[in-house]
Backbone as CSV, one residue per row, in Angstrom:
resi,resn,N_x,N_y,N_z,CA_x,CA_y,CA_z,C_x,C_y,C_z
1,UNK,126.709,83.502,98.415,126.576,83.047,96.693,124.922,83.237,96.578
2,UNK,123.957,82.619,96.874,122.776,82.421,96.178,122.210,83.861,97.130
3,UNK,122.642,84.048,98.245,121.626,85.272,98.807,122.191,86.201,97.645
4,UNK,123.516,86.824,97.060,123.797,87.573,96.095,122.990,87.940,94.981
5,UNK,122.871,86.285,94.653,121.599,86.067,93.305,120.454,86.665,93.583
6,UNK,120.142,86.375,94.609,118.568,86.503,94.847,118.574,88.361,95.733
7,UNK,119.368,89.032,96.021,119.508,90.108,96.459,118.463,91.314,95.600
8,UNK,119.127,91.064,94.340,118.438,91.981,93.231,116.970,91.939,92.967
9,UNK,116.240,90.338,93.893,114.930,90.411,93.689,114.275,91.066,95.007
10,UNK,114.963,90.753,96.127,114.380,91.355,96.990,114.695,92.183,97.507
11,UNK,115.730,93.330,97.040,115.771,94.678,96.490,115.054,95.477,95.614
12,UNK,114.305,95.027,94.908,113.377,95.191,94.182,111.842,95.717,94.611
13,UNK,111.710,94.250,95.193,110.124,93.957,95.921,110.585,95.437,97.639
14,UNK,111.789,95.411,97.450,111.553,96.543,98.895,111.321,97.488,98.192
15,UNK,111.770,97.971,97.328,112.208,99.619,96.571,110.578,99.614,96.341
16,UNK,109.800,98.771,95.389,108.307,99.009,94.856,107.775,99.415,96.053
17,UNK,107.745,98.482,97.357,106.713,98.678,98.462,107.127,99.850,99.495
18,UNK,108.404,100.470,99.421,109.041,101.349,100.234,108.705,102.573,98.868
19,UNK,108.522,102.485,97.674,108.304,103.789,97.180,107.068,104.340,96.772
20,UNK,106.295,103.011,96.908,104.708,103.141,96.218,103.798,102.779,97.719
21,UNK,104.215,102.421,98.519,103.361,102.007,99.641,102.640,101.097,99.289
22,UNK,101.002,101.411,99.819,100.292,100.466,99.539,100.047,99.846,98.280
23,UNK,100.206,100.890,97.298,99.782,100.470,95.875,101.194,99.696,95.636
24,UNK,102.167,99.359,96.172,103.159,98.832,95.782,102.943,97.473,96.265
25,UNK,102.583,97.252,97.254,101.945,95.846,97.914,100.942,95.539,97.060
26,UNK,99.869,96.386,96.489,98.563,95.655,95.510,99.261,95.269,94.342
27,UNK,100.804,95.931,93.807,100.987,95.613,92.369,101.879,93.936,92.299
28,UNK,102.681,93.885,93.911,103.563,92.855,93.971,101.962,91.280,94.376
29,UNK,100.878,91.971,94.722,100.620,90.684,95.275,99.570,90.453,93.617
30,UNK,99.191,91.728,93.186,98.687,91.738,91.768,99.421,90.271,90.811
31,UNK,100.665,90.615,90.611,101.960,89.845,90.266,101.981,88.304,90.293
32,UNK,101.560,88.014,92.076,101.491,86.509,92.645,100.569,86.222,91.708
33,UNK,99.162,86.864,91.907,98.108,86.024,91.752,98.006,85.657,90.507
34,UNK,98.583,86.196,89.503,98.612,86.530,87.812,99.390,84.894,87.712
35,UNK,99.968,83.716,88.814,100.456,82.792,88.304,101.512,83.000,87.985
36,UNK,102.212,83.798,88.776,103.963,84.567,88.255,104.554,84.258,90.238
37,UNK,105.447,83.313,90.005,106.060,82.723,91.275,106.875,83.831,91.883
38,UNK,105.882,84.623,92.807,106.345,86.132,93.465,105.701,85.797,94.394
39,UNK,106.221,84.962,95.931,104.915,84.267,97.228,104.770,85.394,97.774
40,UNK,103.643,85.545,97.879,102.813,86.226,98.967,103.614,86.131,100.233
41,UNK,103.834,84.913,100.777,104.285,84.810,102.210,105.758,85.416,102.295
42,UNK,106.117,86.169,101.024,107.524,86.832,101.445,107.047,88.522,101.502
43,UNK,105.622,89.126,99.913,105.215,90.440,100.243,104.731,90.647,101.592
44,UNK,103.375,90.368,101.887,103.114,90.578,102.946,104.038,90.630,104.135
45,UNK,104.654,89.887,104.719,105.255,89.912,106.086,105.882,91.251,105.641
46,UNK,106.666,91.392,104.632,107.950,92.760,104.727,106.569,94.300,104.594
47,UNK,105.626,93.579,104.102,104.365,94.889,104.180,104.091,95.744,105.789
48,UNK,103.899,94.586,106.480,103.745,94.329,107.811,104.750,94.725,108.684
49,UNK,105.990,94.173,108.220,107.593,95.019,108.806,107.627,96.772,108.322
50,UNK,106.659,96.890,107.065,106.685,98.566,106.770,106.089,99.312,108.073
51,UNK,104.456,98.442,107.979,103.929,99.341,109.287,104.167,99.491,110.395
52,UNK,105.271,98.336,110.835,105.847,98.731,112.026,106.665,99.828,112.136
53,UNK,107.366,99.940,111.145,108.269,101.228,111.264,107.357,102.693,110.420
54,UNK,106.007,102.729,110.385,105.290,103.523,110.005,105.088,103.785,109.045
55,UNK,105.632,103.254,108.308,105.330,103.554,105.987,104.879,103.204,105.584
56,UNK,103.530,102.634,105.879,102.602,102.575,104.890,101.289,103.195,105.167
57,UNK,101.525,104.134,104.990,100.139,105.142,105.147,99.916,104.991,103.416
58,UNK,98.594,105.444,103.842,97.935,105.992,102.665,96.968,107.358,102.531
59,UNK,97.302,108.032,101.509,97.169,110.070,101.691,96.644,110.100,103.028
60,UNK,97.827,109.950,103.754,97.868,110.463,105.581,97.108,109.402,105.802
61,UNK,96.202,108.238,105.903,95.794,107.681,106.668,96.398,106.477,107.432
62,UNK,96.115,106.090,108.535,96.859,105.701,108.918,98.389,105.559,109.807
63,UNK,98.497,107.103,110.184,99.564,107.576,110.494,99.510,107.531,111.718
64,UNK,100.710,107.180,112.452,100.702,106.858,113.778,99.836,106.097,114.217
65,UNK,99.553,105.212,113.622,98.167,103.923,114.112,98.553,102.523,113.355
66,UNK,99.771,101.966,113.755,99.992,100.440,113.515,99.588,99.527,112.600
67,UNK,98.237,99.690,113.962,96.953,98.845,113.417,96.094,98.839,112.001
68,UNK,96.388,100.155,111.882,95.322,100.679,110.905,96.314,100.361,109.577
69,UNK,97.389,100.464,109.873,98.510,100.313,108.471,98.421,98.897,108.188
70,UNK,98.611,98.170,109.472,98.314,96.385,109.289,96.801,96.211,108.547
71,UNK,95.738,96.742,108.148,94.762,96.882,107.810,94.904,97.075,106.199
72,UNK,95.702,98.465,106.290,95.633,98.820,104.805,96.683,98.267,104.065
73,UNK,97.501,97.513,104.628,98.721,96.461,103.847,97.277,95.178,103.601
74,UNK,96.917,94.686,104.630,96.126,93.688,104.393,95.083,93.787,103.047
75,UNK,94.340,95.333,102.850,93.185,95.489,102.069,93.872,95.559,100.663
76,UNK,95.110,96.318,100.377,95.299,96.527,99.493,96.195,95.076,98.828
77,UNK,96.420,94.093,99.500,97.239,93.293,99.483,95.706,92.073,98.599
78,UNK,94.770,92.737,99.385,93.759,91.279,98.938,93.313,92.200,97.389
79,UNK,93.372,93.555,97.663,93.029,94.175,96.044,93.838,94.002,95.213
80,UNK,94.628,93.423,95.404,96.153,92.944,94.498,95.376,91.474,93.847
81,UNK,95.403,90.191,94.942,94.645,89.545,94.556,93.629,89.323,93.520
82,UNK,92.818,90.436,93.835,91.794,90.267,92.752,91.958,90.739,91.350
83,UNK,93.260,91.915,91.329,93.352,92.317,89.881,94.283,91.056,89.484
84,UNK,95.442,90.165,90.005,95.984,89.453,89.295,95.031,88.375,89.079
85,UNK,93.981,88.370,89.387,93.033,86.853,88.968,91.915,87.084,88.142
86,UNK,92.407,88.583,87.492,91.501,88.691,86.353,92.004,87.659,85.023
87,UNK,93.401,87.960,84.927,93.807,87.742,83.637,94.108,85.789,83.931
88,UNK,93.987,85.445,84.600,94.028,84.158,85.133,92.749,83.374,84.796
89,UNK,91.524,84.406,85.414,90.180,83.871,85.618,89.649,83.998,83.344
90,UNK,90.126,84.853,82.914,89.634,85.453,81.871,90.472,84.321,81.032
91,UNK,91.852,83.877,81.091,92.322,82.720,80.165,91.705,81.342,80.354
92,UNK,91.116,81.091,81.409,90.404,79.985,82.109,89.018,79.993,80.808
93,UNK,87.986,81.307,81.543,87.087,80.991,80.545,86.997,81.384,78.775
94,UNK,88.474,81.738,78.766,88.298,81.850,77.046,89.057,80.569,76.895
95,UNK,89.681,80.377,77.012,90.851,79.058,76.252,90.648,77.669,76.998
96,UNK,90.039,77.965,78.154,90.162,76.447,79.287,91.423,75.618,79.165
97,UNK,91.435,74.572,79.547,92.740,73.430,80.029,93.641,73.671,78.702
98,UNK,92.529,74.081,77.015,93.864,73.219,75.764,94.822,75.091,76.309
99,UNK,94.506,75.993,76.807,95.273,77.310,76.434,95.753,77.210,77.704
100,UNK,95.889,76.539,78.307,97.045,76.194,79.517,97.889,75.265,79.536
101,UNK,97.428,74.040,78.128,98.501,73.588,77.908,99.263,73.658,76.612
102,UNK,98.697,74.876,76.073,99.528,75.902,74.639,100.194,76.298,75.653
103,UNK,99.654,77.624,76.517,100.675,78.485,76.753,101.136,78.896,78.466
104,UNK,100.755,77.874,79.010,101.525,77.474,80.517,102.576,77.746,80.813
105,UNK,103.126,76.733,79.846,104.697,76.665,79.909,105.700,77.927,79.801
106,UNK,105.004,79.257,79.043,105.519,80.220,79.062,105.897,80.798,80.658
107,UNK,105.224,80.782,81.734,104.935,81.053,82.827,105.411,80.206,83.566
108,UNK,105.792,78.935,83.203,106.324,77.836,84.049,104.790,77.164,84.872
109,UNK,103.850,77.388,83.998,102.345,76.860,84.636,102.221,75.420,83.824
110,UNK,101.825,74.506,84.900,101.420,73.204,83.575,100.451,72.744,84.315
111,UNK,100.009,71.777,83.518,98.565,70.908,83.541,98.339,70.298,85.124
112,UNK,99.514,69.766,85.862,99.649,69.284,87.420,98.831,70.783,88.288
113,UNK,99.422,71.767,87.783,98.635,72.824,88.632,97.612,73.096,88.687
114,UNK,96.728,72.473,87.671,95.514,73.046,87.087,94.616,71.870,88.010
115,UNK,95.138,70.825,87.603,94.490,69.289,88.114,94.142,70.004,89.606
116,UNK,95.265,70.207,90.169,95.153,70.399,91.419,94.139,71.394,92.097
117,UNK,94.057,72.311,91.323,92.662,73.076,91.493,91.525,73.065,90.888
118,UNK,91.861,71.991,90.099,90.498,71.824,89.555,89.763,70.674,90.422
119,UNK,90.514,69.853,90.885,90.030,68.778,92.125,89.550,69.614,93.240
120,UNK,90.206,70.423,93.641,89.850,71.437,95.011,88.690,72.473,94.204
121,UNK,88.481,72.738,93.312,87.060,73.602,92.805,85.974,72.487,92.680
122,UNK,86.024,71.356,92.363,85.368,70.080,92.079,84.734,69.693,93.533
123,UNK,85.299,69.470,94.697,85.179,69.565,95.445,84.800,70.176,96.764
124,UNK,84.676,71.363,96.609,84.179,72.652,96.924,82.917,73.616,96.591
125,UNK,83.226,73.612,95.178,82.291,74.515,94.640,82.705,76.006,94.714
126,UNK,81.879,76.917,94.740,82.204,78.356,94.479,82.869,78.856,95.640
127,UNK,82.726,77.833,97.001,83.219,77.650,98.026,84.926,78.085,98.053
128,UNK,85.109,76.779,96.909,86.792,76.588,96.690,87.612,77.953,96.467
129,UNK,86.783,79.166,95.981,87.749,80.400,95.405,87.490,80.965,97.082
130,UNK,87.001,80.895,98.486,87.096,81.334,99.317,88.112,80.568,100.015
131,UNK,87.872,79.190,100.229,89.062,78.527,100.707,90.499,78.530,100.074
132,UNK,90.327,78.592,99.128,91.510,77.626,97.930,93.026,79.565,98.276
133,UNK,92.197,80.570,98.605,92.467,81.673,98.629,93.495,81.557,100.248
134,UNK,93.181,80.495,101.278,93.587,80.976,102.307,94.656,79.451,102.491
135,UNK,94.880,78.731,101.116,96.104,77.935,101.335,97.250,78.568,100.594
136,UNK,98.120,78.006,100.781,99.201,78.270,100.225,99.599,77.474,98.803
137,UNK,99.701,77.773,97.842,100.004,77.080,96.287,98.506,77.241,95.823
138,UNK,98.004,76.610,96.435,96.131,76.703,95.567,96.116,77.800,95.156
139,UNK,96.297,78.820,96.426,95.631,80.240,96.210,96.130,80.698,94.741
140,UNK,97.329,80.635,94.377,97.519,81.163,93.259,97.033,80.561,92.147
141,UNK,96.447,79.333,92.056,96.400,78.672,90.733,94.720,78.748,90.366
142,UNK,93.961,78.942,91.305,92.477,79.072,91.582,91.621,79.314,90.890
143,UNK,92.162,80.666,90.550,91.429,81.311,89.486,90.836,80.772,88.320
144,UNK,92.009,79.742,87.634,91.495,79.027,86.784,90.652,78.234,86.130
145,UNK,90.235,77.320,87.256,89.069,76.290,87.192,87.851,76.867,87.135
146,UNK,87.475,78.438,87.906,86.568,79.133,87.790,86.458,79.723,86.945
147,UNK,87.129,80.235,86.452,87.116,80.763,84.631,86.877,79.808,83.807
148,UNK,87.239,78.726,84.138,86.486,77.542,83.280,85.124,76.810,83.462
149,UNK,85.075,76.676,84.469,83.447,76.760,85.195,82.681,77.959,84.826
150,UNK,82.793,79.107,84.120,82.546,80.201,83.952,81.590,80.628,85.387
151,UNK,82.489,80.346,86.318,81.895,81.014,87.522,81.294,82.720,87.264
152,UNK,80.340,82.825,87.940,79.923,84.261,87.825,80.756,85.784,88.447
153,UNK,81.293,86.439,87.670,82.052,87.206,87.683,82.592,87.813,89.062
154,UNK,80.941,88.628,89.148,81.067,89.554,90.467,81.231,88.139,91.557
155,UNK,80.446,87.314,91.706,80.830,86.433,93.448,82.269,85.948,92.816
156,UNK,83.106,86.003,91.939,84.357,85.270,92.047,85.046,86.187,92.217
157,UNK,84.998,87.459,92.070,85.975,88.740,93.083,85.348,88.981,94.253
158,UNK,83.633,88.864,94.689,83.570,88.607,96.235,84.095,87.914,97.095
159,UNK,84.504,86.332,96.316,85.149,85.167,97.440,86.355,85.623,96.991
160,UNK,87.155,85.880,95.970,88.424,86.301,95.813,88.715,87.242,97.343
161,UNK,88.527,88.559,97.577,88.749,89.040,97.903,88.302,88.788,99.689
162,UNK,87.652,88.370,100.248,86.861,87.594,101.224,87.739,86.769,101.744
163,UNK,88.590,85.669,100.670,89.371,84.737,101.166,90.783,85.407,101.297
164,UNK,91.032,86.331,100.595,92.485,86.683,100.537,92.709,87.827,101.735
165,UNK,91.732,88.514,101.812,92.154,89.920,103.224,92.439,89.010,104.287
166,UNK,91.857,87.587,105.041,92.771,87.368,106.290,93.714,86.945,106.024
167,UNK,94.295,86.316,104.643,95.347,85.843,104.652,96.485,86.938,104.940
168,UNK,95.637,87.823,103.857,97.090,88.865,103.579,97.590,89.355,104.890
169,UNK,96.008,90.103,105.818,96.247,90.506,107.235,96.880,89.945,108.192
170,UNK,97.372,88.155,107.930,97.759,87.658,108.782,99.349,87.051,108.929
171,UNK,99.361,87.546,107.598,100.673,87.799,107.126,101.418,88.934,107.228
172,UNK,101.258,89.989,106.877,101.387,91.296,107.880,101.495,91.116,109.183
173,UNK,100.304,90.587,109.800,100.514,90.654,111.333,102.056,90.156,111.323
174,UNK,102.378,88.742,111.000,103.702,88.342,111.353,104.559,89.109,110.975
175,UNK,104.464,89.865,109.838,105.885,90.553,109.529,105.891,92.014,110.641
176,UNK,104.691,92.567,110.858,104.622,93.395,112.094,105.260,92.856,113.722
177,UNK,105.101,91.761,113.943,105.451,91.305,115.172,107.077,90.774,115.298
178,UNK,107.561,90.429,114.196,108.639,90.037,113.410,109.571,91.395,113.582
179,UNK,109.227,92.252,113.029,109.662,93.830,112.970,109.740,94.216,115.067
180,UNK,108.735,94.077,115.468,108.549,94.694,116.856,109.641,93.709,117.704
181,UNK,110.250,92.367,117.414,111.081,91.657,118.360,112.048,91.856,117.673
182,UNK,112.683,92.684,116.384,113.863,92.624,115.582,114.922,92.644,116.546
183,UNK,114.778,93.184,117.386,116.510,93.214,118.453,116.416,92.043,119.219
184,UNK,115.280,91.211,119.572,115.540,89.721,120.075,115.892,89.145,119.180
185,UNK,115.545,89.388,117.935,115.676,87.713,116.897,116.800,88.224,116.296
186,UNK,117.818,89.257,116.376,118.690,89.681,115.762,119.878,88.439,116.013
187,UNK,119.936,87.966,117.580,120.532,87.029,117.739,121.125,85.851,116.660
188,UNK,119.782,85.791,116.015,119.613,84.408,115.054,119.545,84.831,113.823
189,UNK,119.331,86.035,113.504,118.937,86.684,111.797,119.344,88.166,112.119
190,UNK,120.912,88.111,111.454,121.692,89.240,111.130,120.842,90.520,110.344
191,UNK,120.128,89.948,109.262,119.351,91.009,108.359,118.343,90.275,108.383
192,UNK,117.229,91.111,108.199,115.678,90.991,107.608,116.125,90.320,106.112
193,UNK,117.020,90.604,105.632,116.831,90.343,103.864,117.267,89.317,103.868
194,UNK,118.474,88.509,105.228,118.389,87.119,104.861,117.280,86.227,105.051
195,UNK,116.279,86.346,105.864,115.459,86.090,106.178,114.451,85.706,104.688
196,UNK,114.012,86.983,104.416,113.360,86.722,103.004,114.064,86.374,101.507
197,UNK,114.985,86.123,101.590,116.082,85.804,100.849,115.937,84.422,101.172
198,UNK,116.189,83.721,102.447,115.682,82.231,102.469,113.905,81.738,102.274
199,UNK,113.435,82.292,101.941,112.113,82.471,101.960,111.774,82.251,100.399
200,UNK,112.241,83.211,99.605,112.512,82.997,98.274,113.072,81.758,97.513
201,UNK,114.399,81.603,98.593,115.295,80.220,97.677,114.009,79.382,97.679
202,UNK,113.415,78.970,99.371,113.096,77.805,99.367,112.002,78.095,98.015
203,UNK,111.014,78.721,98.037,110.006,78.819,96.886,110.796,78.582,95.483
204,UNK,111.695,79.466,95.269,112.025,78.932,93.451,112.541,77.405,93.435
205,UNK,113.109,76.994,94.685,113.555,75.347,94.366,112.441,74.744,94.005
206,UNK,111.605,75.244,95.359,110.348,74.288,94.824,109.907,74.314,93.362
207,UNK,109.434,75.359,93.305,108.957,75.718,91.817,109.594,74.977,90.459
208,UNK,110.715,75.310,90.971,111.744,74.177,89.895,111.708,73.094,89.593
209,UNK,112.100,72.270,91.157,111.660,70.889,91.013,110.452,70.716,90.664
210,UNK,109.342,71.139,90.970,107.986,70.820,90.215,108.062,70.884,88.733
211,UNK,108.689,72.140,88.581,108.239,71.911,87.277,109.058,70.874,86.847
212,UNK,110.054,70.407,86.888,110.653,69.922,85.683,110.672,67.917,86.206
213,UNK,109.776,67.802,87.508,109.000,66.647,87.934,107.896,66.958,86.652
214,UNK,107.298,67.299,86.428,106.490,67.260,85.640,106.785,67.300,84.387
215,UNK,107.540,67.886,83.994,108.111,67.319,82.520,108.440,66.087,82.221
216,UNK,109.438,65.730,82.895,110.063,64.475,82.987,108.569,62.968,83.153
217,UNK,107.803,63.642,83.733,106.262,62.643,83.665,105.941,62.792,82.169
218,UNK,106.008,63.585,81.476,105.474,63.829,80.466,106.808,63.719,78.784
């Protein structure tokens, strides 16, 4: 039942990456970094799976070279993080906390997310951008306090890319290794879609629970 409900999301993500290649990876990661719940933990492993199948070349680059295709996945994923972070940073720079309080609910973003990101930013300063990009959840919202703090934009994007690249590479590598061992894993997972749906389901359930828990407190 749940797999059927979420299957269109999986199919859309697969279609985007299969049709657009690295540019599709960049687009999906940009959406994730714009505070929209489309988890990189699903996007990048599937990009790695496409690399395993030899389907993640860029104008011929990486053809026949799986390692190069993993790097292509990682680089374009990190570039997507930079692109998606632009609106989040600008919202913080332009409207600050008040903008999040007023408009955040339209993308299921609440002040609790901002509180977490602000504490992290206050503790580590500008290095929070680099470190935060290596951490689940925090990485999605860390651009907001950077914007509120008016962090230098050039430095912000350098740290964003530098922190996002190892995250994207690691997840792509996991997807590649899963593809490499897929026949072995077949006894446990009948379809790759089932794994993807499971990860999305966990993410959606957590996001909905977190959202309504915060609303109940207010």
